N, C-alpha and C positions, 0 to 999 in steps of 0.2 A: 555571446549570449544575447538573445533578443528579449527585451522587456519594454513594453509601451507605458506601463504605469510608472510615473516619475518617482514616486516615493520608494517603490520597490526597486527601481533601477538604481537609485541613490544608495540604498542599502547594499545591493549586490556589488556595486562599485567599491563601496567601503570595505567589502569582504575580499576585494582583490580581483574580481572578475572584470573582464572587458565586456561592456554592455552597450548595445545600440538599439535603435528603434526598429531596425529592419536588417535583413541579411543582405550584405552587399556582394559577397562572393563566397563560393563554396568550392573547395578542392575536391577532386574526384574521390579521395579516400577519407574525407571528413565524415564523421559520424553525426548525423542529424537526429536530435531527440525532439520529438513532438510532444511538448508538455503544456499545451494550451487547453482551456476548457473545451469540451467537445463541440459546444454550440458555436465556438469561434474558429473552428478548424478551417472551414472554407474561406473565411475572411482572412485568416493568417496566411493562407496560400496565395490569395489574391494580392495581399500586401507584400508578399515575398516571392515574386515570380521566379526567382532563381531556383527555387525548390523544384520547379517543373523540368529543369534541365539537369538536375542532379540525379545520378544513378548509383550513388554510393549507398552505404548502409544507413538505414533509417530505423529508429526505435520509437515506437509510440507508447506513451504512458497515459493516453487519453481513455477515460472510461467510456465503454459502450461502442465506440467507433470501430467497426470490423476491419479486418485486414483487406477484405475485398473492396470495401468502400475507400480505404486509404490508398490502396494500390491503383484503383481506378482514377483517383484524383491526381496522384503523383505520376502515373504513367509507367511505373516499373514495379517489380515484385520483391525487391531487396528490402523486406520489411519484417521486423519482429514486433509483435504486440505484447505489451507487458503491463503489469500493475505492481509497482513497488509500494512501500509505505514510509511513514514519517520517521521510523526508527533508522532509516537510511542516513539520517543526519548525523548519527553517531556510529555509523558503520555496522549497525546491528539490524538492518532491514531484512525483509523477506520479499523477494520479487517472484511473482508467478508470471511465466511468459509462454507465449505460443508462437511457433514458427510454421509457416506454410510447408506443405510436404516437399515443395521444390526448392526450399531454402538451401543455399550452398553452405558448405562447411565453414568457409571464411566468415560468412555472416553470423553463424552460430558462435564461433570463437570470439568474434568481436563483441557480440551481445553479452556473452558470459563474462568477458573481461570487464565490461561496464558494470554488470550486476554484481560481480564478485567484489568490486571496489567499494560497494555500499552494504554488503552483508551476504546473505545466502540467497540461493535462487532455485526454483523448481520449474521444470518444463512440463507442460501439459499437452496432450495430443488432441484434445477436443477444445476448439476455440470457445465453445459455450461455457467452459469452466472458467474462462477469464472473467465473466460476469459474476459468477459465484465467488471467484477469487477477489474481485473488487470488494465484495461485501465482507468476506471473512478476513482477508489479509490487508487490503487497502484501507478499509474502515476499522479494522481490528484494534489498532492502537486507541482510537477514540472510544470504542466499546469497553476495552479494558480500563481505560482512564475513567470512564463513567462509573464503573464498579468501584474503582479506587476512590473516587470522589465520595461515593456513598459510605465507604468504610471510614474515610477521614471525617466526614460530616458527623457520623455517629460518635466517633472518638471525641470530637470537639464538643458535641452536645452533652457528652458524659463528663466533661470537665478537663479533658486534655488540652494543653496549649496547642495552638494551630501548627506551630513549627514541629512540635513533638509528634502530633498526629500525622503530619506530612511525612516525617522521617519513618514512622512505623509503617505507613502504607507503602512508601516506595521500597522499603526493605522487604516487605511482604511480597511485592511483585518480583523484585530481583531475586530474593532467596528461593521462592517457590519455583521460578523459572530455572534457576541454576540447579536446584535439586532434581527437577524432572529431566533436565538435559544430562546431568552427570550420572544419574542412576538408570535412565531409560524407562522409568516408571510412567505409566499412563496417568492422565489427570484423575480418573476415577479411582485408580489404585491408590494414589496418594490421598485422595479424599477419604477413602475407607480406612486408611491407616491412621489418619488423624482422629477419626471418630472412635469412641468407645461406647459400648452398649449402655444406654441410659445416661449418657454424658451430655455435656454442653454443646459440643459441635454437632452431635447427632440431632439434637433438638433444633438447631439452626437449619440444618439440611432438611429436616422434616417440614419446616416452614417454606423453604424453597419448593419442595415437592408438592405441598398442598396448593401452592399458588402457581404451579406449573411454570417455573422459571425457565426450564428447558424449552418449553413451547413458546414462551414469550421471546426468547432469544432467537429461536428459529423463525418466528414471524418477522422479527426485525431484520434478520439477515436476508430473508426472502424478499422483503420490501426493498432492501438496498440493491439486491441483484436485479430485481425487476426495473428499478430506476436506471441501472446501468444500461439495460437493454433499451429503455426509452430514450436515453441520451444518444444512443447510436442511431436511432431512427431519424 
């Protein structure tokens, strides 16, 4: 594993990883994962020239940088472009990935093995969807956590202890997700089932609708997707 930040390198070493400042050698069947900020991709390649002689499988998790651009830099097409998310840390991530049309079956199997080790994965046939996927899946945990923070803050303002408020919010996220997954119900189906005519939840949802929460979320996701495209430029 390559990590040039000393504090991050120390943390990864303490976690049991072998860490160095540059790649000294790559075996032909080694899987290279490009996980650098997109702005630093070219610099990373310049600092690790051995990448240019490697023709084994490469998986990119960089936002914005297209397969065409990466393949042109590396000089070979054995590349999968993907966007995982932070839930991968606990094996519950969702990875959206794109493979060029000429990708060989071994490359796909290798990528799916990697993605399956950290959660679920979905293949898209249009590379442009990776930018949208960066917004909704890559950034999704932060957006969901932002809503959770608002719920927790309300509970604390109403007098709940912060630890109790945190427990309620995390269980809300976990329980709702499990309910949707186990029953196959859509999010709006579940939303309607919780509401009763003239009830408390209906009033809360009406506030969302009056303030166009759906539109605000769409604007936020569109902005994130556009930023992904910009980073690849």
